[in-house]
C-alpha positions as CSV (number, residue, x, y, z in Angstrom):
1,M,69.3,-165.7,119.7
2,I,72.1,-163.6,117.0
3,K,70.5,-165.4,114.4
4,K,67.4,-164.8,115.0
5,I,68.1,-160.9,115.3
6,T,70.4,-161.0,112.2
7,F,67.1,-162.5,110.7
8,L,64.6,-160.5,111.7
9,F,67.0,-157.4,111.0
10,F,67.6,-158.7,107.1
11,S,64.0,-159.4,106.4
12,F,62.9,-156.0,107.6
13,L,65.7,-154.4,105.4
14,F,64.3,-156.1,102.0
15,G,60.9,-155.5,103.1
16,A,61.3,-151.9,103.2
17,C,63.5,-152.2,100.1
18,S,60.9,-153.7,97.9
19,S,57.9,-151.5,99.1
20,N,55.9,-150.2,96.3
21,Y,57.2,-145.9,95.5
22,S,54.7,-143.5,94.5
23,P,56.4,-140.3,93.2
24,K,54.7,-137.3,94.0
25,P,53.3,-135.2,91.3
26,M,55.4,-131.7,90.6
27,S,54.0,-128.9,92.9
28,Y,54.5,-125.4,93.3
29,F,54.9,-123.3,96.2
30,Y,51.7,-121.6,97.7
31,I,51.0,-118.3,97.1
32,D,48.8,-116.4,99.8
33,I,47.0,-113.8,97.8
34,E,44.9,-111.0,99.6
35,D,41.2,-109.7,98.6
36,H,40.8,-107.5,95.6
37,S,40.7,-103.4,96.8
38,Y,41.7,-100.7,95.0
39,Y,41.9,-96.9,95.2
40,P,42.4,-94.2,92.9
41,F,45.1,-93.1,91.0
42,S,45.2,-89.7,89.8
43,D,49.0,-88.5,89.8
44,Y,49.0,-87.3,86.3
45,P,46.7,-84.8,84.4
46,Q,46.0,-86.7,81.3
47,F,43.9,-89.7,83.2
48,E,43.2,-91.6,86.2
49,F,41.8,-95.1,87.0
50,D,41.7,-98.0,90.0
51,I,44.8,-99.2,91.0
52,S,45.1,-102.6,93.4
53,T,46.3,-101.6,96.8
54,Q,48.9,-104.5,96.7
55,A,50.8,-102.2,93.9
56,E,52.8,-99.3,93.8
57,V,53.6,-97.0,90.9
58,R,57.1,-95.9,90.2
59,E,57.6,-92.9,87.3
60,I,60.4,-93.9,85.2
61,P,61.9,-90.4,83.7
62,L,62.5,-89.7,79.9
63,H,66.3,-88.7,79.6
64,I,66.4,-87.5,76.1
65,P,68.8,-84.7,75.7
66,S,66.6,-81.6,74.1
67,K,69.1,-81.6,70.9
68,S,68.4,-84.7,70.3
69,V,64.6,-84.5,70.8
70,D,64.2,-83.6,66.7
71,K,66.2,-87.0,66.1
72,Q,63.7,-89.0,68.3
73,K,60.4,-87.8,66.7
74,E,59.9,-91.4,65.2
75,T,60.3,-92.9,68.8
76,Y,59.6,-89.5,71.4
77,I,56.7,-87.5,71.7
78,A,56.5,-84.3,73.6
79,G,54.2,-85.1,76.8
80,E,55.0,-89.2,77.0
81,K,54.6,-90.3,80.2
82,W,56.1,-93.5,81.3
83,F,55.9,-95.3,84.7
84,N,55.5,-99.2,86.2
85,I,52.8,-100.4,88.0
86,I,54.9,-103.1,90.6
87,Y,53.4,-106.1,92.8
88,P,56.1,-106.4,95.0
89,S,54.7,-109.6,96.9
90,L,53.7,-111.2,93.3
91,N,57.1,-110.6,91.5
92,A,55.8,-108.4,88.7
93,Q,54.9,-105.1,86.9
94,I,53.6,-103.7,84.3
95,Y,55.0,-101.5,82.6
96,C,52.7,-98.4,81.4
97,S,53.0,-95.5,78.7
98,Y,51.0,-92.7,77.8
99,I,51.5,-91.3,74.3
100,P,49.3,-88.0,73.1
101,V,47.7,-88.9,69.9
102,T,49.2,-86.3,67.3
103,K,47.8,-86.0,63.9
104,N,47.8,-89.0,62.1
105,N,50.1,-91.1,64.3
106,L,46.8,-93.2,65.9
107,T,47.2,-96.1,63.7
108,K,51.0,-95.8,64.0
109,I,50.7,-96.3,67.5
110,S,47.8,-98.7,67.4
111,E,49.9,-101.0,65.3
112,E,53.0,-100.8,67.0
113,S,51.0,-102.2,70.2
114,R,50.1,-104.6,68.1
115,K,53.5,-105.5,67.0
116,F,54.7,-105.8,71.2
117,A,51.8,-108.2,71.7
118,Y,52.9,-110.4,68.7
119,L,56.4,-110.8,69.2
120,H,55.9,-113.4,71.7
121,I,53.6,-115.3,69.0
122,A,57.0,-117.6,68.8
123,K,56.9,-119.2,72.3
124,A,53.0,-118.6,72.7
125,S,50.5,-121.4,72.0
126,A,47.7,-118.4,71.1
127,V,47.0,-115.0,71.1
128,Q,43.3,-113.8,72.5
129,E,42.3,-110.7,72.1
130,Q,39.1,-108.9,74.2
131,M,37.6,-105.4,73.4
132,F,36.2,-102.8,76.1
133,E,34.6,-100.2,75.0
134,N,32.7,-97.4,77.4
135,A,31.8,-94.8,74.6
136,G,30.3,-92.7,77.5
137,K,33.6,-92.3,78.9
138,K,35.4,-91.9,75.6
139,V,37.4,-95.3,77.1
140,Y,38.1,-98.1,74.2
141,G,40.2,-100.8,75.3
142,L,41.8,-103.7,73.6
143,V,43.5,-107.0,75.6
144,Y,46.0,-109.2,74.3
145,E,46.4,-112.8,76.5
146,I,49.3,-114.4,75.0
147,K,49.1,-117.7,75.9
148,G,52.0,-119.9,76.6
149,N,55.3,-119.4,78.3
150,V,56.1,-116.2,77.4
151,A,57.9,-113.1,78.9
152,S,54.5,-111.1,79.0
153,P,51.1,-113.3,79.5
154,L,48.9,-109.8,79.0
155,Q,49.3,-106.4,77.3
156,F,46.9,-104.1,76.6
157,V,45.6,-100.5,75.4
158,V,43.0,-98.0,75.9
159,T,42.7,-94.8,73.9
160,D,39.6,-91.9,73.7
161,S,40.8,-92.7,69.6
162,V,40.9,-88.7,69.4
163,K,43.8,-87.2,72.2
164,S,45.4,-90.2,74.0
165,F,46.6,-93.6,73.8
166,F,47.9,-95.6,76.8
167,R,49.7,-98.7,76.7
168,G,50.1,-101.3,79.5
169,A,52.3,-104.8,79.4
170,L,52.5,-106.8,82.1
171,Y,56.2,-108.8,83.0
172,F,56.8,-111.4,86.0
173,D,60.4,-111.1,87.3
174,N,61.5,-114.6,86.6
175,I,61.7,-117.6,84.7
176,P,57.9,-117.5,82.3
177,N,56.4,-121.0,83.5
178,R,52.3,-120.6,82.9
179,D,51.3,-123.1,85.4
180,S,53.3,-121.8,88.2
181,I,52.2,-118.3,87.5
182,A,48.5,-119.1,86.8
183,P,46.6,-118.0,90.1
184,V,49.0,-114.6,90.2
185,L,48.4,-114.3,86.3
186,E,44.5,-114.6,87.2
187,Y,44.6,-112.0,90.0
188,I,46.4,-109.6,88.0
189,Y,44.2,-109.7,84.9
190,E,41.1,-108.8,86.9
191,D,43.1,-105.7,88.1
192,I,43.6,-104.9,84.8
193,R,39.8,-105.4,83.9
194,V,39.0,-103.3,86.7
195,L,41.7,-100.4,85.7
196,I,40.3,-100.4,82.1
197,N,36.8,-100.6,83.4
198,N,36.9,-97.8,85.5
199,F,39.5,-95.2,82.9
200,R,38.8,-92.3,83.0
201,W,40.0,-89.4,80.5
202,K,40.8,-85.6,82.6
203,I,41.1,-83.9,79.1
């Protein structure tokens, strides 16, 4: 009887060890994203736009002493506004800045924004540019979609080409992995499209 039990035990053990094993493909955590909904954001006197109800805005103060303003003319223009559109549940935020257009600086700040986008080209597989235009509202936009595992996969600018320039750059608060952030990236990209399409100047 003992011999039979021992034989059955080892037969089961060897049978289990010799079974075919198929590793599961790598997967990512499921992200529960709510449906898109928006509200008008109009806290600033220069512009307003529609923002996601999943986001919140945090203003970034400009700590520049009055004595150093003259030395900062190349990087700071009176009237600039900095703030972040934060998605707490999605671990992401859009760094935003508003820059008044002064004499002969539109070309300069446009080129600086383009350079910021293309700073990621070393790790990018491609950079796609999409233009937006609403001549009736004097809103002219450009979105840079930066492919690959980059720190900032989406950047955009909006201007009226005369008085105002607005820039945004999306960053994730984690190590960039295009596959893992894909659904969140597409979700926020839709929010950015809505932001640009509903952008309104107040001045």
